[in-house]
N, C-alpha and C positions, 0 to 999 in steps of 0.2 A: 446401528453405525456404520455410516457408508467408507469405506477403505479414504487417504488420502490421496489425491489427485495429484502426480510428479508431474512436472514437467519435463520434459525432455528436451530441450532446449543450451545444443553445445555451444560457450561464446567460441571456441574453437574452429567452430566450423567456415570453410572455407568462403571469401567473398562476404564476407561482414564488416562493416566499418567501427571503429574504435567504439565508438557512441554504442550499439549495440552490444557490442560485447561486454560492456560495462552493465547496459542491462541485465543481462543472462547473468553476467556475473551476484550481483545484487537481486536477482531474480532466488536465484542456486542457492543464497545465505537466506534467504526469508525460508523457505522452507524447510529450512533447517531450524530455524527456533522456534521456542516454546511459545504457548500463547503471554505469557506475561512478558517475555522480550518484544512479540510485535505488542500487543498493549502498549509496552514502551515507544514504540518508535512510533505507534501513531500519536502520540503525547510529542512524542518531539519535533513529528510531522504538522502538528496546530489541529490535529482532524478531532484527539480527545482533550481531557483537561484530565490532571493525575486522580481526580477523584471519580474519574469513569463516565461523564457526561459526554456528549459531541458538546465540541467550540461551536462557538456562536454560529460563525458560516455554515456549520451543515447539521443544524437543528430549524425544522420548521415551524418555532414559534415565533421567527419574526419576519417579516414583509416591509419590501420589498425586498430580496440577499439578489447580487450580481451573481452566487453560485445556481439559484434556481430562477432562469429566465421564466414571465410568468406568463410568454404567449403559449 
């Protein structure tokens, strides 16, 4: 098993706008979560269903998909 990659993105670095600072804080919070917690984030975001399957826009069983251009 490879060691977990740790991003070194300082949200307080000079010259950053507030949106970038928020994104960096969010990424830092995600890095500290367990697999179960990350899964719950993905469920709330609509990527996975509660039973663990990919939500319709992320599956490849329905065509066409706005999320997957055909060209």
